[in-house]
C-alpha positions in Angstrom: -19.2 -16.8 54.6 -19.6 -17.1 58.5 -22.7 -15.5 59.8 -22.8 -14.6 63.4 -25.2 -17.3 65.0 -26.8 -14.1 67.8 -28.3 -12.1 65.0 -29.3 -14.6 62.6 -32.8 -14.6 63.8 -33.6 -11.2 63.1 -36.1 -9.9 61.0 -35.2 -8.7 58.2 -31.7 -10.6 58.0 -31.5 -13.3 55.0 -30.9 -16.5 56.2 -27.8 -18.6 54.6 -29.8 -20.1 51.8 -30.8 -16.9 50.3 -27.4 -15.3 50.6 -26.2 -18.0 48.7 -29.0 -18.1 45.9 -28.1 -14.3 46.3 -24.5 -15.2 45.6 -25.3 -17.9 42.9 -27.6 -15.2 41.0 -24.9 -12.8 41.1 -22.2 -15.6 39.8 -24.9 -16.5 37.0 -24.6 -13.0 36.0 -20.9 -12.4 36.2 -20.9 -15.5 33.9 -23.6 -14.1 31.5 -21.6 -11.5 31.0 -18.2 -13.2 30.4 -20.3 -14.7 28.0 -21.0 -12.5 26.1 -17.5 -10.5 26.4 -16.2 -13.7 25.3 -18.1 -14.1 21.9 -17.2 -10.2 21.2 -13.8 -11.3 21.4 -13.8 -14.4 19.1 -15.9 -11.8 16.3 -12.9 -9.6 16.9 -10.4 -12.0 16.9 -11.9 -13.7 14.0 -12.2 -10.3 11.5 -8.6 -9.7 12.9 -8.0 -12.9 10.9 -10.0 -11.8 8.2 -8.3 -8.8 7.8 -4.8 -10.2 8.4 -5.6 -12.2 5.3 -6.4 -9.5 3.3 -3.4 -7.2 4.0 -1.6 -10.9 3.1 -2.7 -11.0 -0.3 -2.2 -7.3 -0.7 1.0 -7.6 0.1 1.6 -10.4 -2.3 0.2 -8.5 -4.5 1.9 -5.2 -4.4 5.6 -7.6 -3.8 4.8 -9.5 -7.6 4.1 -5.5 -9.0 7.3 -4.2 -7.2 9.2 -7.7 -8.5 8.0 -6.5 -12.7 8.5 -3.0 -11.6 12.2 -3.7 -11.0 12.5 -5.7 -13.8 11.2 -3.2 -16.4 13.6 -0.8 -14.7 16.6 -3.3 -15.3 15.5 -3.6 -18.8 15.1 0.0 -19.6 18.6 0.6 -17.6 20.1 -1.6 -20.1 19.1 -0.5 -23.1 19.9 2.8 -22.4 23.2 1.9 -21.5 26.4 4.2 -22.2 26.3 3.0 -25.5 23.1 3.2 -26.7 23.1 6.9 -26.0 26.7 7.2 -27.3 25.2 6.2 -30.7 22.3 8.3 -30.5 24.1 11.5 -29.5 26.3 10.5 -33.0 23.2 9.9 -35.2 21.9 13.3 -33.8 25.2 15.0 -34.7 25.5 14.0 -38.1 21.8 15.1 -38.5 22.6 18.3 -37.3 25.7 18.3 -39.5 23.7 17.5 -42.6 20.9 20.4 -41.6 23.6 22.9 -41.1 24.8 22.0 -44.7 21.9 21.8 -46.5 20.7 25.4 -45.3 24.3 26.7 -46.0 23.9 24.6 -49.7 20.4 26.2 -50.2 21.5 29.9 -49.0 24.0 29.6 -51.6 21.5 28.4 -54.1 19.1 31.6 -53.5 22.2 33.6 -53.7 23.2 32.5 -57.1 20.3 33.0 -58.5 19.9 36.7 -57.4 23.3 37.9 -58.6 22.4 39.8 -62.3 23.8 38.1 -65.7 26.2 40.0 -67.2 26.4 40.0 -71.4 29.8 40.7 -72.2 
């Protein structure tokens, strides 16, 4: 800081010591503000680290649930394979055939009872 020697004695002009003290006070205020910003940033970082840990835990749980679901789907696909479906269809067809045959026989029995009996 350069001070004009001719004007340093004027009334109301700060002395070099006063200017240095004022500059120090400004730097101290700036340093205090910087410390507060640093504390806030550290709290933010700690919060982000905690959130990251929670997300990692959730991701791990979701991946495990997905693996279990994929295993279950694979097992169900194996159980419902083509031969299994064909055997179920075959049984269903046999059931339907027997149901129709039973209905036919039942109708035949009812028709024979309705016929009048003729004595000869």
